[in-house]
N, C-alpha and C positions, 0 to 999 in steps of 0.2 A: 596532432594531439599536443596540448599544452603541457608544460612542465609545472606541476602543482607545487606551490610553496606559499606558506603563510608570510604575509608582509612583515609581521612583527617578530618573526623568528621564534615564536613560542613552541615549546614541545607539545606533543599531543596530550591533552588532559587525560587523567586516569580513567574517567568514566567512558571515554571513547576507545580506549586501547583494547585490542584483541590479541591475546597471546598467540605466538607463532607455532605453538605445539599442536601436533595433529592428534586427533582422537579416533579411536575405532569404535565400533558399535558396542556400547556398553550398557544399554538400557536393560533393566531386569526382565522386561517382557521378551527379550530376544534370547532364546534358549539354545540356539544352534551356534556352533563355533563359526567365526568369521575369518575368511581367507582374503587377504589384501588383494583387490583386483588391480588391473593395470591403471596407471595414472590417467584420469579422464581429462578432456579438454574443458568440460563444462560441469560445474557443480550447481544443481538446482537446490536452493535452500527454502524450507517451508516451516515457519513457526506454527505450532499446532496445539490445541487444547480442546478435548471433547468434541471432535469433529467426525464422529462415526458415520454421520449421514452423508458427508461430502468427500472424505479423504479417499475413498475408493474411486470416486469419479475423477478426482484430480490425478491420481496415480494412473488410471486408465488413459487419461488424456496425455500424460507424459509418455506413456508407453507407445502412443500413436504419433509421436513427434516425427517430423521428417528428418531431424537431426539424428545421426547414427547413435543408437543406444550404447554401443561399445565405447563411445567417447563421452558418455554422460553418466553422472551419478546423481542420486536424489538423497538429500539429507533432511530428515524431518526432525525438527527440534521440538520434542514433546514436553509440555508443561505438566507432566505427571497426570495424564488424563485418567478420569475415573469411569468413563464409559467403555465402549468396545472399540475405541479407536485403534489401540495397539493390536487387537485381534484382527481388525480389518487390514492393517498394514502387513501383518504376518501372513495372512491368507493370500494377499496379493503377491508377496515375495515368493511364496511357495508355488504359485501358479505362473509367475513370470520371472524366472531366475535370470533371464537375459538382460533385465534392467537392474542395475545396482541400486538398492534402496537401503539406507542406513538410518538408524534412529539414535539420537543423542538426548540426554536429559537437559531440561531447562528448569532447574529447581526454583528459580526466581519467578517463573510463571508469568513473565511479561513479554511483550512482543520484541522490544529491543534486545533484551537479554537472550531470548530465543534465537534471534538473528545472529548475535555475536557467537553463541555456542555453535551454531551451524557453520559459521565462517571459520571458526577454529578447527572444525573437523574437515572442512573442504580441502580437496586436493587439486581441483581444476584451476586452469588459468583464468577462466571467466566464471563469475558468480551471477546466477539468474535467480532473482527472488520471486517467489509466488506465495499466495495464501492458500490455506486449506479449503476455502470456499470459493475458489476461482477455477475456471476451466480454460486453459490456453488453447488457442487454435493450433492445428498440426504444425504450422510453420513458425510458431512463436519463438522457440529457441534458436532456430536457424537464422531468423531475421535479426534477433538480438546480437548474435555472433557476427553476422555480416556487417552490421552497423558499427559495432565496436572495432572490428578489424579495418573498416574503412575510415575510422577515426572521425565519425560524425559527432560523437560526444563521448564524455568520460562516463556518464551514466545515461543509458538509453532506456526508453520505455514506450508503451503504446496506449491504445484506447481501450477503455472498459466498454463492453456491451452489457449494459445494466439489465438484469433479469429480475423478475419478482422473486422474493425469497420464500414465498408460500402461496397458497390459494387465497382467493377472496379479493374484495375490492381494495382493501387497505394495502395489501402487498403490491397490487398493480399500480395504485396511486403513488406509493413511495418510489417504485421503480421509474415511473414516468417523470416524477419531479427530479429525481436524481440524475436524469439524463437530459434535462432541458436547461438552456442558459438562464432562464428565469429562476430556476432552483439552485443552480451551482455557479452562476456568474461566469468568470473567465477561467474556470477549471477545465481547460481545453481537453484534457485526457478523458473527459466524459462524453465528448460529442464531436470533436473536430475531424476534418478530413484533410487538413494541411499539416505537413511536417515542418518542424522548426524548433529553435531553441526556446525553452520554457523555464519556469521557476522550479517545477517539480514534475515527477512522473509517478504513476502508480507502480508499486513493486520495484522495478528498475533492474538493470543488468550492468555490470561493471567488471573491470579486471580485479582479480583478487589483490594484486599489489597496491591498488588504490587505497585499501584500508590501512596499509602500512604508512601511507603518505598523509592522510587526513584523519585517521582513526575510524573506529567502528561506530555502531549506533549508540546514541547516548542513553544509557540505562537509567538515568535519573528522570527521563520522560516516559510516561506510560502511554502516550499517544503523540502524534505529530513527529515521531522519530524519523520518518522518511523525509519530511520537509526540512527538519533540522540538519540531517545528513547532507541533503542537496544544498542547503544554505552554506554549510562549510565548504562544500565542493566548489560552489561558485565564488565564494570569497577567496578561495585559494587559487583562482584563475581557471578553474575547470568549466566544462559546459555540460548542461543537461539537455538531452535531445529527445523530442517526442516524434514518433513516426506512426501514423495510423495503420501501417501495414502490420504492425505488432498488435495483435488483438487477443483479448481474453474475455470470457463471460464472467461477470461478477454478480453475485446474488445479493440484492439489497435487503434491508431489514423488512420483516414481514408484517409489522404492525406500526401504527403511529407512535405507540408507547415505546417500542424498541428504538424507533428513529429518534425520538426525543431524548432517550437515555444516551444514544450514540453521540448526538450532537452536543449534549451537555458535557460529555467527556471531552469531545473535540475542543469545545470552547474553553474549557478549564485549562487544558494542557497547551492550547494555542496561546492563551494569556501568559502562561508560564514561559513559553518559548519567546514571546515578544519582549519580555523583560530583558532577555539576552540579545535579541536581534530586532530592535524596534523598527528598523528600516525595511523589514520584510513584510510589513502589513500590506495586504492587498485590498482593493476596494470591495471585492466580493466578501471579504471577512469583516470589513468595517460597516458596510451598508445595512445589514440586518439589525445590529444593535442600535444604530443611529435611527433607523425607522421606528423601532419599538420605543426608544426614548422620546422621539417626536410625538408619538401617540400619547404617551404618558404626560408629556409637558403640555400638549394642547388640551388634554382632558382636565388637568388641574387649572390651567389658565382660563379655560372656559367657564369655570365657576365664578370668575370675577370679571371676565372680559368677553363680551358676546362674540366679537369677530373670531376669537379662538375656537369657539364652537363650530362656526361655519368652516373654518380651515380644517378642523378635525373631520367634519363630514365630507368635505371635498377630498382630503387625502385618503381616507378610508374607502370612499366610494370609487376613487380612481384605482386604488389597489384591487378592490373587488372586481372592477370591470376588466382589468388586465388579467386577473386569474381566470375569469370567465372566458375571455377570448382565447387564451392559451389552452385552457381545458377543452374547449371545443375543437381546437386544432389537433390535439393529441388523442382525443377520444376515438 
C-alpha cells in the first residue's frame, strides 16, 4: 500500500473535508432509542432519496452477505425523502435487528454531501459505498475487504451487472447499450472479466482513514463525485483497483428520456470537473461530442461543398451499420 501524499503539500480543501465527529441515528423518522452497538469492521454507506421501490431490496441483499453481520453496519444518508423510504427502512430494522442499520440526514440532498454525512457517522475500519438502486452479490462485502487487506488497491470496486430499470423495450435497450463497449467505451466496470488498475470504479470500498488523507467527496459537484475522488487518490500516489469478482446488479434508466436527462447531467458536471483536471479526459468521453460536431460540420459544409455531403452520408451510414450489427449481436 502506498503512502498517500500531495506533491504540492496543500492542505485538504474545505469542500473535501469530512469532520471526525461521530453521529448517532438522529433522523426524525426514527422514533426508537438507539443503543450504541459494538464497533464494526465495515460501514456500508448509502446515499438515498425517495427510493421506496428499491431500498428494501438493497437491505435484503446486505442482510444476505457472507460477511458477518455482527461486524457490519449500514448507514443510509437520507436526503429528506418524501415517499415511504423511511417507513421501508424502519420495517426492515424491526424485522431484522441482527443487522445494524442507521439513518442520518442529508439536508443538502446531493450525493456527495450524502456520502460525506454517512462517512462522518461511520465507525468501521472499512467503508463500502453502495447506491439505493443496486443489489450486491452475497460475497460483495467480503471480497472488498479481502482485496483491501491484501493491498491490491486503495479504492477497490467491481463490475456492474446492468439490468433494465423497468418493463418495455426502451428499458431493455438502455440496459443493453449501457453494458456494451460501443455504448460505454473503455468504462471497464460495465463489462470486463479482467482485474487490474483503472481510472475509476463504481461505488468503491476504501479504508476510512483514506478520507483523512485526501479528503471526502467534493460537495461542489452534483455528479462525477466518485471520478473526482479517484482522481485525487491517483494524483496522491494511490491506486484504484477493479476486480470482476466484486459484482452488483445495477438498474439502468427505464426510458430514453430518463437516459438523456442522466447523461446531460453527467456531461455538464464532467465539463466542470475537467476544468480542474483537464488531463483526466478519456477518449470515451471525447468521442461522442466530436462525432456530433463532425455531423454538424459536414451538414453545414455540404451546403457549399458537394464532397462534404458524401462524407456525411458515408459517416452516418457507417455508424448506422455498426449499430445494426451490434444490435443483432445483443438481440
